N, C-alpha and C positions, 0 to 999 in steps of 0.2 A: 591933645596937646603935646602930652609927652612921647607919643612913638610917631608924632610926626616930626618933632623935633630930633628925635633918635634916627629915622629913614634918612633926613637931610645929612646927618650927621655921616651915615654908613654910603652915599652915594655921592653927595657933592662933593667931598675931596678927591675922591677919583675923576669929576669930569676937572677940576681944577687943575689936576695934573694931568692930565691932555692937556686943557688950554694952554700947558706952562709949554710942552714940546710942540707945541703950534707958532708959541710966539719965538719961542728959541731958534726955530728954525724960518721964520718970519723976517726977525734980525739977521739971519744966517751965521748964528753962530751954532746950529745943528745943519752938517751937510745931508745932501742923499746917501752918500757912502755911511753917515753915523748908523743911519735908519735902517739900512740894509744889513750892516752888520748886526744892529742888535736886534732884528726881525730873528736873524741866524741863533743867536746866541739863547736868545730866551727860546725858539722853538725846541733845538739841538740838546742845550744844556739844564737851562735854570727849570725849565717846564717839568722835562723827564726827569728831575731830580725831584721836583714840587710831587708831584704824583707818585713817585715812586717811595718817598717818606710817608705822605699819606696814606699809601694802602699797608707798608710794612709797619708803621706804627699802632694801627688800626687793631683794636682789642676785640678780635671777632667771636671768643668765644662770651664775654659778660653781657648779661643781659639780651642774648642775641634773640630777636623776635622776629618768626619765620613771615608771619601774616604781615606785618610791615616790611618788612625786604619784598617778599615776592608782591605785597602794591606797588612798591617803588619802580622793581624792576621791570614788571609789567607795562606800569603807566609810563614809562619812559619807552620803553617800546613803541606803546601804544601812539602817542603824541610823535615820534619820531615819525611813523608807520603814515600817518595821516597827513600831517606836513609837508613829506614827502611827495604823495601820492598828488596833495594839492599842488604844489611846487610842479608837479610832471605836466598838469590839467591847465593850468592857468598861465604859466612863465613862457614864451614863446621862446627866450635867447636862454637854450638849455644851458649855456656858459656859467650863469647867473644863479642856477638853480644851489649849487653846492651852497655858496656863500646866504644863502636865502635860507634855506635849511636849517642850517649851523647856525645862524642867529634868531631860528624861531625857536627851538628846542634846546639850546645848549644854555643854561643859566650859571651865573657865578655862585654856585652852592657852596664848594670848597672855601670863598673866599668871605662869601656874607653869613655864612649858614650858621659857623658857630658863634659869631659876635652876636648875631639876633638871638640865639637861644639861649646866651651867657645873658643878655640883657632884660630876657623877659623872665627866665628861670633860674639864674646865679650858675648855670652849667649848661655843658654844652648837650642835655640831652640824648635825644636820638640822631642829632645829628650825623655824629659820625658812622652810624650804621647807613643810615641812608645815602652818604658818600661812597659807601662799599659795595652798596647796593646799586647803585648810576651812576657815579662818576667814570668807571671804566667803560660802561656803557657806551656816555658823551662822547669819548675820545674815539670808540670803536666805532660808532655809528658815523660821525665827524670824518674819521678816513674816509668811509666805505663813500658816503655821500662828496664829498671834496674829489675823489679821485676819479668816481665817474661824471661830473659834471666836468672837470678838467679836461677827460679826454669825451665830450659830447659826440664829437664828429665820427667817434671809432665806430665803424661796423661790424669788424671782425670779432663776435663775441668771443671765442678763445683768448684772442688777442686781450680786450679788455679785462676778463677775467684773471687772465695773467698779471695785466697792470696793479689790478685790484687787489687780489693777493699778497705780491710782493711789495706794493705800497703799505698796507698792515702789516705784514711781517719785519718790514726793514724801518717802520713809524717809529722816531725816536718816543714817544709817549705812549705807545702802546707798548716799548719794549721797558719803560720803565716800570709801566702796571704790571705785566706781568711779570718781571724781574721782584715786586714787593710783594707778590700773594706768599709765596714760600716762608718768608721773612714774618709773616704775619700769621699762618699756618702755626707754625713752630714758635710762636711767639718770643722770637730771637731781640734781644737786648742791643743796641749800639752802644759802644763804649760813648762818654761823653763827647770824647772828643771829637769822634766822627760824626753823633750827630749833630753837634753845634754847627762844623761845616756846612753838612747837609741842609741845615737850619737857613747857613747865611747865602749860601748858592739859589735855594728854595724861594727866599724871600726877595732877591733879585727880580724873581718874575712879573711878578706884577708894576712895580713902578717903573721897570724899565719899558714893558710892554707897553702902559700908558704912555710915555713919554714918547715912546716910538709912535703909537697912534695917533697924537697931538700932531709930532713932526711931518710923519704922512698923509696926513689928513686934507684933503684938497677938498674946498668948499664947491665948487664948479662941479667935481664929479661924482660928490655925495646928492647934490640938490638934484643933478640931473636923472637920480635916481630914488627921487626923494616919495615916489606912492610904493615899491616894495621894500623902502625903509621904514614907513607910515604901517604899511599891511603887515610888515615884520614883527614890529612894536608892537601892534593892537594883537594880536596871536600870541604874543612870548606873555605880555603882562596881563592881558585879560581874559582870552580864551580859553589857552589852559589852564591856568588855577579855576577859573570859572566854571570848568568843566567836572577838572578832579578834587577839589577840593570838597564840593557839595557828595559826590558819591565818596570821599573819604569819609565826610561826616556820618552818612547812612550805612558806612560800614562798621561804625563804632570807632575810627580814631581820634584820641582828643588831647587836648594839653600839647607835651614836647612833640607827640607824634604829627600832630596838625602845624605847628611850628616848622618841622623839618619839610612837613610836605609844601608847605606856602615858599620855604627857600626853593626847595625843588622846582616847583612850576611856575613859581613866580618871579624869581629872583632878575635882575638884568641878565642881558647877554654879556657871557664872560667875556674878557679883555684878550683871551688867548683865542677866541674863535678868528679874530682878526691877524692873529699869527699864524694859525693853522692854515688858514684861507690862502695868505700871501704867498706862503712859502710851499705851497700844495698847488701854485698856477689857479687860483681863483680869484675871483673879483673882490681886491682890496678895500674897494673904496663902500662897495656895499657893506660890504664887513665891519668898517667902520664906523659906516654912517649907522647901522642899525644898533651899536655898541654905543656910542655916542648919546642916539637917541631914549633908547632904553632905559641908561643911567640918568639921565635926567628926569625920566617920567616915572621913573618908578618908585621915587622916593613919596610920590601922589599915591601910585596905585598900591603899595606896598602897606600904606598909612590907612588906606581907605578900606585892604582887606582884613587888616588888622584890628581897627576899629569896630568892622562887623562880627570877626570872629569874638572879640571881648564882649559886645554887646549881647548875644545870642547865648554866652557862656559857654563857649567851646574852649577856649585857653584861658 
């Protein structure tokens, strides 16, 4: 019961902020222009600062576990690749693939991960290491699949490769990731003033993105794609953790390691997936629908998984 209440407390507030955005738009307190500007602000400023700070302030030398990092790295590659192959085979409208694939594999690891670990163990455990191993891949893979989906009708392979490479190099989030790596490697300590300023900007990304998702959410458009939304939610919350967590247990991962891997594989789809999809010419309605549904259902799926892991004395 305690785990269920915590899961509800971790996910329901996110859903409620989305509802607030939807209601404010419904009563015309927020405009379409606000949603557009908020999306751009999050995508081009707040999220890049967030990922830069996450990477730059990560301690790469302390308790570095190559086996764990490699599992996170390879696991992310595998479930991204399998999801993309599945989408290419079964989704006829290729313009929907980017939003679908990103919704399936990109969880809210950075936002929920440390909170979950601290709730269970009193410290962040190996979650920061998981973030370093996987979050850059989340963003790089997302950019690649979103560019490919946005240019689904492109037949000239050379032009498509050019657009993809340009999209990766100029993507604000990718720039934030690679800009943060030297600071992490050389363990650069930011002055308190700079650190607090970055934290303020970074903290703006999630609530603003949630309000924008709610304000931009179209019930009719989302319901029209309910099948893809449901399939993506099952893949994200059930199939991926159902495959990788037993594999992790067989490989000997326990306690803090398993909690970090649970967040990596079973967390609801991150709100930034909607921002990226919409700003990169993909289907925002499908992306927002997946965020809403996975957020709503994750309190149940995460609770069940935690209960099973605890019952089997794995965490």
